[in-house]
C-alpha positions as CSV (number, residue, x, y, z in Angstrom):
1,M,0.0,0.0,0.0
2,T,1.3,3.4,-1.0
3,S,0.8,6.7,0.8
4,S,-1.7,7.7,-1.9
5,A,-4.0,4.8,-1.3
6,T,-7.7,5.7,-1.2
7,A,-10.0,4.9,1.7
8,S,-11.7,2.2,-0.3
9,E,-8.4,0.5,-1.1
10,V,-7.4,0.6,2.6
11,H,-10.8,-0.8,3.5
12,I,-10.4,-3.7,1.0
13,E,-6.9,-4.5,2.3
14,L,-8.1,-4.3,5.9
15,K,-11.0,-6.7,5.2
16,A,-8.6,-9.1,3.5
17,H,-6.3,-8.9,6.5
18,E,-9.2,-9.5,8.9
19,R,-10.1,-12.7,7.0
20,E,-6.5,-14.0,7.2
21,C,-6.4,-13.3,10.9
22,I,-9.7,-15.2,11.4
23,V,-8.3,-18.2,9.5
24,R,-5.0,-18.0,11.6
25,A,-7.0,-17.7,14.9
26,E,-9.1,-20.8,14.0
27,A,-6.0,-22.8,13.2
28,T,-4.4,-21.7,16.5
29,Q,-7.5,-22.7,18.4
30,R,-7.5,-26.2,16.8
31,Q,-3.9,-26.7,17.8
32,L,-4.6,-25.6,21.4
33,D,-7.6,-28.0,21.6
34,S,-5.4,-30.8,20.4
35,L,-2.7,-30.0,22.9
36,T,-5.3,-29.8,25.7
37,S,-6.5,-33.4,24.9
38,R,-2.9,-34.6,24.8
39,I,-2.1,-33.0,28.1
40,K,-5.2,-34.6,29.7
41,R,-4.1,-38.0,28.4
42,L,-0.5,-37.5,29.8
43,E,-2.0,-36.5,33.2
44,A,-4.0,-39.7,33.3
45,I,-0.8,-41.7,32.5
46,I,1.2,-39.9,35.2
47,M,-1.5,-40.4,37.8
48,G,-1.8,-44.1,36.9
49,S,2.0,-44.5,37.1
50,T,2.1,-42.7,40.4
51,V,-0.5,-45.1,41.9
52,T,1.4,-48.1,40.6
53,V,4.7,-46.9,42.1
54,I,3.1,-46.1,45.5
55,L,1.4,-49.5,45.6
56,G,4.7,-51.2,44.7
57,I,6.5,-49.4,47.5
58,L,3.7,-50.3,50.0
59,T,3.8,-53.9,48.9
60,L,7.6,-54.0,49.4
61,L,7.3,-52.4,52.9
62,W,4.6,-54.9,53.8
63,K,6.7,-57.8,52.8
64,V,9.8,-56.5,54.6
65,L,7.8,-55.9,57.8
66,Q,6.3,-59.4,57.7
67,L,9.7,-61.2,57.6
68,P,10.7,-62.8,60.9
69,V,13.8,-61.2,62.5
């Protein structure tokens, strides 16, 4: 755009820019939604792993304490 652009030219370019921004914003939102679902899945895996480790430690402690001295 040059300095001698008319108001209608500026308006047309601004509308085109707004359309491009909407498309970009929609793509960004889709990526964020995808990341959110992946993070939730990873949280579930971590929580399950934590429970497994804690149960394993408790089982070992139980067995150690049950041994005759």
